[in-house]
C-alpha positions as CSV (number, residue, x, y, z in Angstrom):
1,M,25.8,25.3,21.7
2,K,25.4,24.1,18.1
3,T,23.4,20.9,17.5
4,A,24.1,18.4,14.8
5,T,21.7,18.3,11.9
6,N,19.5,15.2,11.2
7,E,21.6,14.4,8.2
8,A,24.8,14.5,10.2
9,K,23.2,12.2,12.8
10,G,22.3,9.7,10.0
11,L,18.6,10.5,10.4
12,A,18.0,11.9,6.9
13,R,14.7,10.8,5.4
14,A,15.1,8.0,2.9
15,T,14.0,8.9,-0.6
16,T,12.4,5.6,-1.7
17,S,9.6,5.2,-4.2
18,P,6.1,4.0,-3.0
19,A,6.8,0.7,-4.8
20,D,10.0,0.2,-2.9
21,R,8.2,1.0,0.4
22,S,5.4,-1.4,-0.5
23,R,7.8,-4.2,-1.3
24,K,9.7,-3.7,2.0
25,V,6.4,-3.7,4.0
26,Q,5.3,-6.9,2.3
27,E,8.7,-8.6,2.8
28,N,8.4,-7.7,6.5
29,G,5.0,-9.4,6.9
30,G,2.7,-6.4,6.3
31,A,-0.9,-7.5,6.7
32,Y,-2.4,-4.5,4.8
33,I,-1.9,-2.7,1.6
34,S,-3.0,0.9,0.6
35,P,-5.0,1.7,-2.5
36,R,-2.0,3.7,-3.7
37,E,0.3,0.7,-3.4
38,L,-2.3,-1.4,-5.2
39,A,-2.5,1.1,-8.0
40,I,1.3,0.8,-8.4
41,R,1.2,-3.0,-8.1
42,W,-1.6,-3.3,-10.7
43,C,-0.3,-0.5,-12.9
44,C,-3.7,1.3,-12.9
45,S,-5.3,4.4,-11.5
46,R,-6.5,4.8,-7.9
47,S,-10.1,5.0,-9.1
48,S,-9.7,1.6,-10.9
49,V,-8.4,0.1,-7.6
50,D,-11.5,1.4,-5.8
51,R,-13.8,0.0,-8.5
52,I,-12.1,-3.4,-8.7
53,A,-11.9,-3.8,-4.9
54,A,-15.6,-3.0,-4.6
55,R,-16.6,-5.5,-7.3
56,A,-14.3,-8.2,-5.7
57,S,-15.8,-7.4,-2.2
58,L,-12.3,-6.9,-0.7
59,T,-12.5,-6.0,2.9
60,R,-11.7,-2.3,3.6
61,L,-10.1,-1.2,6.8
62,C,-11.0,2.4,7.5
63,L,-8.8,4.3,9.9
64,G,-9.8,7.8,10.9
65,D,-12.9,9.7,10.1
66,G,-14.4,11.4,7.1
67,A,-12.6,12.3,3.9
68,N,-9.2,12.3,5.6
69,G,-9.5,8.7,6.8
70,I,-7.0,6.1,5.7
71,I,-8.1,3.0,3.7
72,R,-6.2,-0.3,3.7
73,Y,-7.0,-3.6,2.2
74,V,-6.2,-7.0,3.7
75,L,-3.1,-8.2,1.7
76,K,-4.1,-11.9,1.9
77,E,-7.4,-11.1,0.3
78,V,-5.7,-9.1,-2.4
79,E,-3.3,-12.0,-3.1
80,N,-6.2,-14.5,-3.2
81,Y,-8.1,-12.3,-5.6
82,E,-5.0,-12.0,-7.9
83,R,-4.6,-15.8,-7.9
84,S,-8.3,-16.2,-8.8
85,R,-7.9,-13.9,-11.8
86,M,-4.8,-15.6,-13.2
87,L,-5.3,-16.8,-16.8
88,G,-3.8,-19.9,-18.4
89,R,-3.9,-22.2,-15.3
């Protein structure tokens, strides 16, 4: 018996950019943001995100152990930091 492929079932993986995924998560009420998404949002490198976040004392959520752990930042803290750094107000 032949089974249908994932594409035929409509389950093909969407090819969206990280920026599009980040925007969709935020629109759906996502509470966290990844360093990679911040790098895209701020148009800078991942190492710059790490440095800025450390200096701004942003809370880091660490999921997993060791070098393969996942880091997330609290989105509300990021937004508050961005507001505090706005010029011309």
